[in-house]
C-alpha positions as CSV (number, residue, x, y, z in Angstrom):
1,M,-23.6,16.2,3.3
2,K,-23.3,12.8,1.6
3,R,-20.5,10.7,2.9
4,F,-18.8,8.0,0.7
5,A,-17.0,4.8,1.5
6,R,-13.9,4.0,-0.7
7,T,-14.2,0.6,-2.4
8,V,-11.8,-1.0,-4.8
9,L,-14.2,-0.1,-7.6
10,G,-14.6,3.5,-6.5
11,D,-16.5,5.5,-3.9
12,I,-20.1,4.6,-3.0
13,K,-22.6,6.4,-0.8
14,G,-22.7,5.2,2.8
15,E,-26.3,4.1,2.3
16,E,-25.1,1.6,-0.4
17,M,-22.9,-0.3,2.0
18,G,-25.8,-2.3,3.6
19,F,-25.0,-5.3,5.7
20,T,-21.2,-5.2,6.3
21,Y,-18.5,-7.4,7.7
22,P,-15.8,-5.0,8.8
23,H,-12.9,-7.3,9.0
24,E,-12.3,-10.4,6.8
25,H,-9.7,-11.8,4.4
26,L,-10.1,-12.9,0.8
27,H,-6.6,-12.9,-0.6
28,A,-3.8,-13.3,2.0
29,V,-0.2,-14.5,1.6
30,P,1.8,-14.1,4.8
31,P,5.5,-13.9,4.4
32,P,7.6,-17.1,4.5
33,C,8.5,-16.5,8.2
34,Q,5.0,-17.5,9.0
35,K,5.2,-21.3,8.9
36,D,1.5,-21.9,9.5
37,R,0.3,-21.8,5.9
38,D,-3.3,-22.3,6.9
39,L,-3.2,-18.5,7.1
40,E,-2.7,-18.4,3.3
41,L,-5.7,-17.7,1.2
42,S,-4.5,-17.8,-2.4
43,S,-7.1,-19.7,-4.3
44,Y,-9.0,-17.1,-6.4
45,E,-11.8,-19.5,-7.1
46,N,-12.3,-20.6,-3.5
47,S,-12.3,-17.0,-2.2
48,V,-14.8,-15.9,-4.8
49,Q,-17.1,-18.7,-3.8
50,E,-16.9,-17.7,-0.2
51,L,-17.7,-14.1,-1.2
52,L,-20.7,-15.4,-3.1
53,N,-21.7,-17.3,0.1
54,F,-21.7,-13.9,1.9
55,K,-23.7,-12.3,-0.9
56,E,-26.2,-15.2,-0.9
57,V,-27.2,-14.5,2.8
58,G,-27.6,-10.8,2.3
59,G,-24.0,-9.4,2.6
60,R,-23.4,-6.2,0.7
61,T,-20.0,-4.9,1.8
62,L,-16.9,-6.8,3.0
63,V,-13.8,-5.1,4.4
64,E,-10.7,-7.0,3.3
65,A,-7.9,-6.5,5.9
66,S,-4.9,-8.1,4.2
67,T,-2.0,-5.6,4.5
68,L,1.1,-4.7,2.6
69,D,3.1,-7.2,4.6
70,Y,0.4,-9.9,4.2
71,G,0.1,-10.2,0.5
72,R,-2.4,-7.5,-0.3
73,D,-3.2,-7.4,-4.1
74,L,-5.6,-4.6,-5.1
75,N,-5.8,-6.0,-8.6
76,I,-7.2,-9.3,-7.4
77,L,-9.7,-7.7,-5.0
78,K,-10.9,-5.4,-7.8
79,R,-11.5,-8.5,-10.0
80,M,-13.4,-10.2,-7.2
81,A,-15.6,-7.2,-6.7
82,Q,-16.4,-7.0,-10.4
83,E,-17.2,-10.7,-10.6
84,T,-19.4,-10.9,-7.5
85,G,-21.0,-7.5,-7.2
86,V,-20.0,-7.3,-3.5
87,H,-18.5,-4.0,-2.4
88,I,-14.9,-4.7,-1.2
89,I,-13.1,-2.1,0.9
90,A,-9.3,-2.8,1.0
91,T,-6.6,-1.6,3.4
92,T,-3.2,-0.1,3.4
93,G,-0.8,-0.4,6.2
94,F,0.7,-3.2,8.2
95,N,0.0,-6.2,10.5
96,K,2.6,-6.8,13.2
97,H,6.4,-6.4,13.2
98,I,7.3,-10.1,12.7
99,Y,5.9,-9.8,9.2
100,Y,7.5,-6.5,8.1
101,P,9.7,-6.4,5.0
102,A,13.1,-4.9,5.5
103,W,12.1,-1.6,3.9
104,V,9.9,-0.7,6.9
105,A,13.1,-0.2,9.0
106,E,15.0,1.4,6.1
107,K,12.4,4.0,5.0
108,S,11.7,7.1,7.1
109,M,8.4,7.5,8.8
110,E,7.5,10.3,6.4
111,E,8.2,8.1,3.4
112,I,6.0,5.4,4.8
113,A,3.2,7.9,5.6
114,D,3.4,9.2,2.0
115,M,3.0,5.6,0.7
116,L,0.0,4.9,2.8
117,A,-1.7,8.2,1.9
118,K,-1.0,7.5,-1.8
119,D,-2.7,4.1,-1.5
120,V,-5.9,5.8,-0.3
121,M,-5.8,8.8,-2.6
122,E,-4.4,7.3,-5.9
123,G,-4.2,3.5,-5.7
124,G,-1.6,0.8,-5.2
125,D,-0.2,-2.4,-6.5
126,G,-0.1,-0.9,-10.0
127,S,-3.8,-0.6,-9.9
128,D,-6.2,2.4,-9.8
129,A,-8.0,0.6,-7.0
130,R,-7.7,2.5,-3.8
131,A,-7.6,1.6,-0.1
132,G,-10.5,2.7,2.1
133,F,-8.8,2.5,5.5
134,I,-5.4,2.3,7.2
135,K,-4.3,-0.7,9.3
136,I,-1.8,-0.7,12.1
137,G,-0.7,-3.5,14.4
138,T,0.8,-4.2,17.8
139,Y,2.3,-7.4,19.3
140,Y,1.3,-9.4,22.4
141,N,1.7,-7.3,25.5
142,M,4.2,-5.0,23.8
143,I,4.6,-2.4,21.1
144,H,7.7,-3.0,19.0
145,P,9.6,0.1,17.9
146,L,8.8,-0.6,14.3
147,E,5.1,-0.9,15.2
148,K,5.3,2.5,16.9
149,K,6.9,3.9,13.8
150,T,4.2,2.6,11.5
151,T,1.5,3.7,13.9
152,I,2.8,7.3,13.8
153,A,3.1,6.9,10.0
154,A,-0.6,5.9,9.8
155,A,-1.5,9.0,11.9
156,T,0.5,11.2,9.6
157,A,-1.1,9.6,6.6
158,Q,-4.5,10.1,7.9
159,K,-4.0,13.9,8.1
160,A,-3.5,13.8,4.3
161,C,-6.0,11.3,3.2
162,K,-8.7,11.3,6.0
163,A,-9.0,7.5,6.0
164,P,-10.2,5.7,9.2
165,I,-7.8,3.6,11.1
166,W,-8.1,-0.1,12.2
167,G,-5.8,-1.7,14.7
168,H,-4.7,-5.3,15.1
169,T,-4.2,-6.1,18.7
170,E,-2.5,-9.3,19.5
171,A,-4.9,-11.3,21.7
172,G,-6.6,-8.0,22.5
173,T,-3.7,-6.5,24.4
174,M,-2.0,-3.0,24.2
175,G,-5.3,-1.2,23.3
176,M,-4.8,1.7,25.7
177,E,-1.2,2.1,24.7
178,V,-1.7,2.3,21.0
179,L,-4.6,4.8,21.5
180,D,-2.2,6.9,23.5
181,I,0.3,7.0,20.6
182,L,-2.5,7.9,18.1
183,E,-4.0,10.5,20.4
184,N,-0.6,12.1,20.9
185,E,-0.3,12.4,17.1
186,G,-3.6,14.2,16.9
187,V,-5.8,11.4,15.7
188,D,-9.5,11.8,16.5
189,L,-10.1,8.5,18.3
190,T,-13.7,8.3,17.0
191,T,-12.1,7.4,13.6
192,V,-10.3,4.4,15.1
193,A,-11.4,0.8,15.5
194,L,-9.5,-1.8,17.4
195,G,-9.9,-5.5,16.6
196,H,-9.6,-8.9,18.2
197,L,-10.9,-7.4,21.5
198,D,-13.1,-10.4,22.2
199,R,-9.8,-12.3,22.6
200,N,-9.4,-10.4,25.8
201,P,-12.9,-10.6,27.3
202,D,-12.2,-8.3,30.2
203,E,-15.4,-6.3,30.7
204,Y,-13.7,-3.5,32.6
205,Y,-11.0,-3.1,30.0
206,L,-13.4,-3.1,27.1
207,L,-15.6,-0.4,28.7
208,K,-12.6,1.8,29.4
209,L,-11.6,1.5,25.7
210,A,-15.1,2.3,24.6
211,D,-15.1,5.3,26.9
212,R,-12.3,6.8,24.7
213,G,-14.6,6.9,21.8
214,I,-13.2,4.2,19.6
215,Y,-15.1,1.4,17.8
216,I,-14.8,-1.9,19.7
217,Q,-14.5,-4.8,17.2
218,F,-15.3,-8.5,18.0
219,D,-14.2,-10.9,15.3
220,G,-14.3,-14.3,16.9
221,P,-17.9,-15.6,16.7
222,G,-17.8,-19.3,16.1
223,K,-14.1,-19.7,17.2
224,V,-14.8,-21.7,20.3
225,K,-11.1,-22.5,20.6
226,Y,-10.7,-19.0,22.0
227,H,-13.9,-18.5,24.0
228,P,-17.5,-19.8,23.7
229,D,-19.9,-17.5,22.0
230,S,-21.7,-17.1,25.4
231,T,-18.8,-15.0,26.5
232,R,-19.1,-12.7,23.4
233,V,-22.9,-12.4,23.8
234,A,-22.4,-11.4,27.4
235,L,-19.9,-8.7,26.5
236,I,-22.1,-7.4,23.6
237,R,-25.0,-7.1,26.0
238,S,-22.8,-5.3,28.5
239,L,-21.5,-2.8,25.9
240,I,-25.0,-2.1,24.6
241,G,-26.3,-1.8,28.2
242,H,-23.6,0.7,29.0
243,G,-24.5,2.9,26.1
244,Y,-21.8,1.8,23.6
245,G,-24.0,0.1,21.0
246,R,-23.0,2.7,18.4
247,Q,-19.4,1.8,18.9
248,L,-19.6,-2.0,18.3
249,L,-18.4,-3.7,15.1
250,I,-18.7,-7.5,14.6
251,S,-17.0,-9.6,12.0
252,G,-15.5,-13.1,11.6
253,D,-11.9,-12.5,10.7
254,M,-12.1,-15.8,8.8
255,G,-8.4,-15.5,7.8
256,R,-7.6,-19.3,7.7
257,A,-8.4,-21.8,5.0
258,S,-9.7,-24.0,7.7
259,Y,-12.3,-21.3,8.6
260,L,-13.8,-21.0,5.2
261,E,-16.4,-23.4,3.6
262,A,-15.1,-22.9,0.1
263,Y,-11.7,-24.0,1.3
264,G,-13.2,-27.1,3.0
265,G,-13.5,-25.7,6.5
266,G,-15.9,-23.7,8.6
267,P,-17.7,-21.8,10.0
268,G,-17.4,-19.6,6.9
269,F,-18.9,-16.2,5.9
270,R,-22.5,-17.4,6.4
271,F,-22.1,-18.1,10.1
272,I,-22.6,-14.7,11.6
273,K,-25.5,-13.7,9.3
274,T,-27.4,-17.0,9.7
275,K,-26.4,-18.3,13.1
276,F,-24.7,-15.8,15.4
277,I,-27.2,-13.0,14.8
278,A,-30.0,-15.5,15.3
279,R,-28.5,-16.3,18.7
280,L,-28.1,-12.6,19.6
281,L,-31.8,-12.1,18.8
282,D,-32.8,-15.1,20.9
283,E,-30.8,-13.8,23.8
284,G,-32.6,-10.4,23.8
285,I,-30.5,-8.2,21.5
286,S,-33.0,-6.2,19.4
287,Q,-33.2,-6.1,15.7
288,Q,-32.5,-2.3,16.0
289,D,-29.2,-3.1,17.7
290,I,-28.3,-5.7,15.1
291,D,-28.9,-3.1,12.3
292,T,-26.8,-0.6,14.3
293,I,-23.9,-3.0,14.6
294,F,-23.9,-4.4,11.1
295,I,-25.2,-1.5,9.0
296,E,-25.0,1.9,10.7
297,N,-21.7,1.5,12.6
298,P,-19.6,0.3,9.7
299,K,-21.1,3.1,7.6
300,R,-20.3,5.7,10.2
301,W,-16.7,4.4,10.6
302,L,-15.9,3.9,6.9
303,A,-18.0,6.5,4.9
304,V,-15.8,9.5,5.6
305,F,-14.7,10.6,2.1
């Protein structure tokens, strides 16, 4: 049976996804409570140029992870996809509680779940563009009550719309705990990816998470301020060596203007494709494993419709 991924321009066959970055940002406008405006990506022209940089090096599909509380605009993403020819998969859902608008506390869990499912099945932001996955988020070493509420709402929405789930973990923490919530709500953990896990480079912890069937996402290549890439390479080799290569996702999460070449920063969207993968190959990761991580795994996670 053919499986389709849901892009902002409509559903595409999984085979059409090709080389994929499973967690990036093109248009992001954090709420005013976030004083660090380097996190704002609001130049349409610069973001389109960065997307073209990705396409230039062979990128076919980009997963845009800016949420309802982070300035998501499906109309803008649809226009970007039309202009560049890159498949864009957008999200619905939330980041972490410090960004939540007041209505998250005011609405019932059921109302929020209905909203998330509608974004996937019908479209959002006054557009016919639909989201292709649901995002949840947890805070550093804790899960705020509102984060638990939105996580349960995401699980409820998934039952209606079948979309996969991606989880923001603050510095890689609370992975086990959020999986417990999802599993208790009946979510098949093989539909779940958790991100930022290379921010917590604890091999034992990562192997235990992988053992629960989820996708392990690393999204820090090139961000030496957190850890050198040697740490990430060692963890990737370990996960592959322990039989979890089919559960690895790698992206850049280039969610700062200072990370993107088109905004005057770096390393940019070309870095993983042209430099980090070259290093993985040089360090003994096979081309077959590279294709699994960047083509087959994103397709298996996202092409579920």
